[in-house]
Each structure stands twice: as structure tokens, then as C-alpha cells.
N, C-alpha and C positions, 0 to 999 in steps of 0.2 A: 254739930259738923253738917252736917247731911242739911242743914238753914239753905247756909250760905251758897252749898254748891249746886243747893235749889234757885240759889240771885241769883249764883253765874246764869247757868242754862237760862235762865230768864232773858238776864241782862241781853245772850250771843245771840238768841231766837231775836228777827229782825217782827213777824207779826205779835208777839208778846210787844214790843217795844213802839210800836204802832199804836195798837189798843190802850198803853199805860200809858200816853205823854208823849207819844211819839219822836220825832227829833228834839224837840225842849226839852223833855226826857237825859237826853243825852247827850245836854248842853251841860245841865247841873252837874253831870258826873264827870265829864272831862275841868270842868270849871274847878270841883272841889277834890278829882284827885290831883290834878298842879300845884292846888294852891295852899289843900289844907294838910292837917301829918298826922293822920287815920286816914286818908285817903291813898296809897300807898297800894290795896290789894287791889282797888279796882283797875276791867280791864279796859284801857284808855283804845289802846289799838284795834283790839278785832271792834270794837265801837264805833270807829272812824273807819274804817273799812265796811260795814253793813250796814253804817246812813248811806253813806255811799252805790249801795245796793241799795235800799232802799228809795233812794232819789230815782235810780237810776229807771225801777220798778214801777212806781207811786203810778194808779191812775186820773187819781185826785189831781185835780189841781193842789202847787205843794209848795210854795203862792203861787207858785206862775206860773201859767200855761206852756215853755217852755220848759226840757229838761235842762238847758243850761245856764242858763238864769235860773234855775233855783238850789241846780248846785252849784255856783256861784255867789249867789243867793246862802244857801249855807254854811257851807264852809267862809266865809267871813263872819258869818257866824259864833262859829266853831273855834276860829285864830281867837277874834274877842275872849271868846269864853277862857281861854289856855291862857290867853293874856292877860287876863285880870284875874285870875287863879291863880298867876307867879307873879306879881302885884301882892297879890294880899297874903302868900307864903316870900317875901322879901322884908315884909316889913314887919311881916310874926315875927318872920328871925332877929330883923332891925333890934325890936322891940323885948321880945324874951331871953336876948343872946343867953341870959344867964341860965334862964331852963336850959336851953340848951344844949352846949355848956357843958354842962353837968358830964364828971363820969359814970351818975350808977344810970341803969335802965328806975327806970317809971311802969307802972301799971298804962302807963298811953304814949310813952317814947323807948324803944331798944337802938344802943348807944349802935350798935351796926348796922344799923340804919344810914342814923347818921353819919361816923365812921368810912362806910361803902361814898357816901358821895362825899365826903370833907377830901377822899383821898384824890378822887375823879375830879374833881374841884381842885383838887390843886395838882394833879396831871396835865390837863383841858385849861386850865385859865378861864375865862370870858366865855370865848364854844365852849364850855363844859355846858352849861346857862343854854347854846343853842341844841346838841348835840342828845341832851340826859334826855329829852321829850320823846325817844326815841329808847328809853333803858327802863323798864318798871322796876318801879320804889328809887328808883334814884331821880325822876321827873321832881317827885314831890319833893322829896328833898335838895333835890340842886337849887330851888329860889329860896328855900330857910338859911342854905349854912351860905348866899349869897351874901345874905341879910347877914349872918351874923357874924362874917366877916369887913361886916361895912365898904360890899362892895361898891365902887361906884356906878350912881345913879343912874348914872347916864348910858352906861356900858351896857350896864343889866337890861338896860329898856329898848335899846339894839340886840342885846344878841337875844335878847327873848322876843323881839315879835320875831325875828329872823329863824326861829326857831319852833314858831308857833305857822311860819307859813308852811315851810321842807316836813313839817310833823302834817300838816292835814293838810297841807294838799298833797300831801305822796300820795298820804292813805285813802284819804276819800276819794280824790281819784281814782284810784287803781281797784277802788270797789264797783266804782261807780262805769270805771272799761269793762267787769268782767264779774256785774255782781246779775246783768239781764240775763245769762247765759244758764242757760238748764244743769250741766252740769255743774259751775260753782253751786247753783241752788242749792245742790242734790249731796254735795262734797261738802258743806258751807267747814261742818267739824276739823272736818280733815287743813281747810283755805287755812283755819284764825288756829289750831298748832303753827300751822308752818309758821304764819306769824305770830307769833309765841317766839317761836325757836329761833327765829334772825334778826328778833328785837334783842331778845334772853343771851344772844350767840357771846354778842361780843362779850358781854362780865363774866361768862361762864366760862373761859382762852383767861381773862385778866387776872380769875378765883386761879383758872389752876398754874399761870403761871407761875404767878406771884406765888402756889406752895412749891417749884419750883427753886 
């Protein structure tokens, strides 16, 4: 547990990210979180916000001399990463539907995670693929569920791209706009907690309402 918590501290530290692969590391993490079933624990939301901060405060060209060009460049890469991740999840769900539809838990797959994604998909339809990006855990399993239920690929592709644009565009731009302010940098922990609360609150409210 201590190792996991220490890893989270590193992933939420802009300086550590820059020393250990930079924004290319963020590309890999976003791809895994939105496309591979065991990546559900990764912190995609705060990472996108922190990436915006990094772009706004980077002293060296990264890779352009214009911050706005850098922002556009990296947002396009982030979008491509999460789009490809969702396509991988869709293919995986389609190919191994018999595994993901099993009723019992396995060492690598918890039934409750798949059930939550199934319910979210059933209530929102295709739009679930887009808005699932803003929900931890659900964003990992939503494309897998879409694959298991044989969602039309063109419909999935549309909402996949839409979700990537909304998710990456909003959080990275917010980090870019606010991240260069000293107050934000000195209170980064609270900002990250706020982001996690905002994106997780809809899931919590849904669970509470369901119990009632």
C-alpha cells in the first residue's frame, strides 16, 4: 500500500513527471487508463490538469517556442492517446466478451466495476462513451462494455472522439490557464482533490440515490 501511495505522489508531482519522461509519460498513462482493464486506478484527471500547468510554466521549448502551439500540440497527442486507448478497450471487450461477462470475480477483474460500467452504459446509451471520460473507473470499463455488447463501431468512434475532445480539452486548458499562478502551484494538493471530487461526485450521488 505504501508503494502505491508513493507512486501516486510521484504521478501528481509536476517536477517528478518532467524528470521521468515528461508529458510522454502522461501519454502512456492516459492510454493505459482508458484502454486497459487494469489501468482503472490511474489518475487521468489530475494528470491532464498538471500537464496544462507544465506546458504553461515550461521554460524550454517543448517542442515549440510558442506556449499556445505547445498546448495545441500536446492536447492533440493526449486526445489521440485516449482515443486509441478506447479503441483498444472496445476491441478487447469484443474479442473477450465471454471473459468479461462472467458472473464471478477473478484475480484481475472485479464484477462490481463491470456492473457499474454496464449500468452507466445502459442509462446513457452511446453518449456514455463520451461522458465516461470524466468518471474514474467507469472510463476504463465503458469501452470494454461497448465492445462486449457489440456497439456499432461508427457510433462508438464518434462518441470516442467527442469524449476525448471534451475531456482533454477542458482539463488541460484549465491547468494551462491556472497553473502558472503561484497560489495554484502552492495549493496543488487541494486543487487536485477538488478535481477528483467534482468528477467523482456524479457517481457517488448515483449510488446514494440508487440505495434510496
